[in-house]
C-alpha positions as CSV (number, residue, x, y, z in Angstrom):
1,X,397.3,144.1,12.4
2,X,394.3,144.7,14.3
3,X,391.9,146.8,11.8
4,X,394.1,144.8,9.2
5,X,391.4,141.3,10.5
6,X,388.7,143.8,11.6
7,X,388.7,145.4,7.8
8,X,388.0,141.6,7.0
9,X,385.5,141.1,9.3
10,X,383.2,144.1,7.8
11,X,384.1,143.1,4.6
12,X,382.6,139.2,5.0
13,X,379.5,140.6,7.6
14,X,378.3,143.0,5.1
15,X,377.2,139.1,3.1
16,X,375.0,138.4,5.8
17,X,372.1,140.5,4.7
18,X,370.6,143.3,6.4
19,X,370.5,142.1,9.8
20,X,374.3,142.7,10.4
21,X,374.0,146.3,11.1
22,X,370.8,146.2,12.5
23,X,371.0,146.7,16.7
24,X,368.5,144.8,19.5
25,X,366.8,147.9,19.8
26,X,365.6,148.3,16.3
27,X,368.5,151.4,15.4
28,X,370.2,150.7,12.2
29,X,374.2,151.2,12.5
30,X,376.6,152.0,9.5
31,X,379.3,149.6,9.9
32,X,378.0,146.1,11.0
33,X,378.1,144.9,13.7
34,X,380.7,142.2,15.2
35,X,378.6,141.1,17.8
36,X,376.2,139.5,15.0
37,X,379.1,138.3,12.6
38,X,379.7,134.5,14.4
39,X,375.3,133.8,14.9
40,X,374.2,135.1,11.7
41,X,376.6,133.0,10.1
42,X,376.0,129.6,12.1
43,X,373.1,130.9,11.0
44,X,373.6,131.1,7.6
45,X,375.4,127.6,7.7
46,X,372.9,126.3,9.7
47,X,369.7,126.9,6.4
48,X,372.6,126.2,4.3
49,X,372.4,122.1,5.8
50,X,369.3,122.0,5.7
51,X,369.3,123.3,1.8
52,X,371.9,120.8,0.8
53,X,370.3,118.1,2.8
54,X,366.8,118.8,0.1
55,X,369.0,119.2,-2.1
56,X,369.8,115.0,-1.8
57,X,366.2,114.1,-1.3
58,X,365.9,116.3,-4.6
59,X,368.1,114.8,-6.7
60,X,367.2,110.8,-5.6
61,X,363.7,111.0,-6.7
62,X,365.2,113.0,-9.6
63,X,367.2,109.4,-10.0
64,X,364.6,107.6,-9.4
65,X,363.3,104.5,-11.9
66,X,360.2,103.6,-10.2
67,X,357.8,103.6,-7.2
68,X,356.3,101.5,-4.8
69,X,353.6,100.9,-2.8
70,X,354.6,99.9,0.5
71,X,351.7,98.5,2.9
72,X,353.9,97.4,6.5
73,X,356.7,97.7,5.0
74,X,356.1,95.1,2.2
75,X,356.6,96.5,-1.6
76,X,352.3,95.4,-2.4
77,X,352.8,97.6,-6.5
78,X,355.5,99.5,-8.3
79,X,355.0,101.8,-10.7
80,X,356.5,104.2,-13.3
81,X,355.5,107.3,-11.3
82,X,355.1,108.9,-7.7
83,X,351.5,109.7,-7.9
84,X,350.4,105.9,-9.4
85,X,352.0,105.3,-7.0
86,X,350.1,108.0,-4.3
87,X,346.7,106.7,-5.9
88,X,347.5,103.0,-5.1
89,X,348.1,103.9,-1.6
90,X,345.2,106.2,-0.8
91,X,342.9,103.4,-2.4
92,X,344.2,100.6,-0.3
93,X,344.1,102.5,2.3
94,X,340.6,103.1,1.9
95,X,339.6,99.3,0.9
96,X,341.8,98.8,3.8
97,X,340.5,101.3,7.1
98,X,339.6,100.1,9.9
99,X,343.3,98.1,10.2
100,X,346.2,98.3,11.3
101,X,348.5,98.7,8.0
102,X,350.6,102.1,7.3
103,X,351.1,102.3,3.2
104,X,353.7,104.6,2.6
105,X,355.7,105.3,-1.5
106,X,359.1,105.0,-1.7
107,X,361.9,105.9,-4.4
108,X,363.4,102.7,-6.3
109,X,366.7,103.7,-8.0
110,X,368.5,102.7,-11.0
């Protein structure tokens, strides 16, 4: 029974990349180093979670109907493109240099 589970872990380990075959001293093993499997799975799970968050952010940006330029949290202008809103925010930053205004650009969703 133990051999069955070892084969399963080895089979899964092959999908974790070359790192699962490299020992701490730099030597390369012919078989996966089972001790590294939990660490590498956790690392890939964290990377996947980060990529999913990034993807969700990109989807929201693509769904945005317009962009707002905010001054201290209040809408000061609305634009069809992010670039236009960013240009206005930068222009307002320059006009109000030395004051404590916070300008930011945020998407407006459908």
